[in-house]
C-alpha positions in Angstrom: -26.2 -22.4 38.4 -25.1 -23.2 41.9 -21.4 -23.1 40.8 -21.9 -19.6 39.4 -23.5 -18.4 42.6 -20.6 -19.7 44.7 -18.2 -18.1 42.3 -19.8 -14.7 42.7 -20.1 -15.1 46.5 -16.3 -15.8 46.6 -15.6 -12.9 44.2 -17.3 -10.5 46.6 -14.8 -11.4 49.4 -11.9 -11.8 47.1 -11.5 -8.0 46.8 -9.4 -6.5 49.6 -11.4 -3.3 49.9 -14.7 -5.2 50.3 -13.1 -7.7 52.6 -11.9 -4.9 54.8 -15.3 -3.2 54.8 -17.0 -6.5 55.8 -14.5 -7.0 58.7 -15.0 -3.4 59.9 -18.8 -3.6 59.8 -18.9 -6.9 61.5 -16.7 -5.5 64.3 -18.1 -2.0 64.6 -21.7 -2.3 63.5 -23.4 0.5 61.5 -21.2 3.2 60.0 -21.4 5.9 57.4 -19.2 6.1 54.3 -17.1 8.8 55.8 -16.6 6.8 59.0 -15.6 3.7 57.0 -13.1 5.9 55.0 -11.7 7.3 58.1 -11.2 4.0 59.8 -9.8 2.2 56.7 -7.9 5.0 55.1 -9.5 4.6 51.8 -10.9 7.3 49.4 -14.6 7.9 49.5 -15.1 6.8 45.8 -13.4 3.5 46.5 -15.5 2.8 49.6 -18.8 3.9 47.9 -18.1 1.7 44.9 -17.4 -1.4 47.0 -20.4 -0.7 49.3 -22.6 -0.6 46.2 -21.4 -4.1 45.4 -21.9 -5.3 49.0 -25.4 -3.9 49.0 -26.3 -5.3 45.6 -25.1 -8.7 46.7 -26.9 -8.7 50.0 -23.9 -8.5 52.3 -24.9 -5.1 53.8 -28.0 -3.1 54.4 -28.4 0.6 54.5 -30.5 2.9 56.7 -31.1 6.6 56.0 -30.5 8.7 59.1 -31.2 12.3 58.2 -28.6 13.1 55.5 -26.4 10.1 56.4 -26.6 6.6 55.1 -25.6 4.0 57.7 -24.3 0.7 56.4 -24.4 -2.5 58.5 -23.9 -6.2 57.8 -27.1 -8.1 57.0 -28.0 -10.6 59.6 -27.9 -13.6 57.1 -24.4 -12.5 55.8 -23.1 -12.4 59.4 -24.4 -15.9 60.1 -22.8 -17.2 56.9 -19.5 -15.5 57.6 -19.5 -16.6 61.2 -19.9 -20.2 60.1 -17.2 -19.9 57.4 -14.9 -18.3 60.0 -15.5 -21.3 62.3 -14.6 -23.7 59.4 -11.5 -21.8 58.6 -10.3 -21.8 62.2 -10.6 -25.5 62.3 -9.1 -26.2 58.8 -6.7 -23.3 58.4 -3.6 -25.4 58.3 -5.0 -27.7 55.7 -6.2 -24.9 53.5 -2.8 -23.2 53.6 -0.9 -26.5 53.0 -3.1 -27.7 50.2 -0.8 -28.6 47.3 -3.5 -28.5 44.7 -4.5 -24.9 45.6 -0.8 -23.9 45.8 -0.2 -25.4 42.3 -3.2 -23.6 40.9 -2.0 -20.3 42.3 1.5 -20.8 41.0 0.1 -21.6 37.5 -2.1 -18.5 37.5 0.9 -16.4 38.6 3.0 -17.9 35.7 0.3 -17.1 33.2 0.1 -13.5 34.4 3.9 -13.2 34.3 4.1 -14.6 30.7 1.5 -12.1 29.5 3.3 -9.0 30.6 
């Protein structure tokens, strides 16, 4: 069970659009869908789809302000991501140089290449 939870947590951030939204909301605070689209240059449907995932997974919260919905990072998600960022700053070189991870990535790329 715990492995599956970690796997899903990683999948949330392993999507470039969601990752970009998370970075933006951590930096800027509360924003509407149109403001997120404007700053990131993504289409509204793409942003809305990924915000739905971030909301369902507890990364963001939404507040209704008149006709606008304002999205912001949840406090707990910010604390977790701050701690992970601290870890990555300290161990970035080791993460990048890890031969096991590099080999797994190369093997995955070869499988994709051989399929198509």
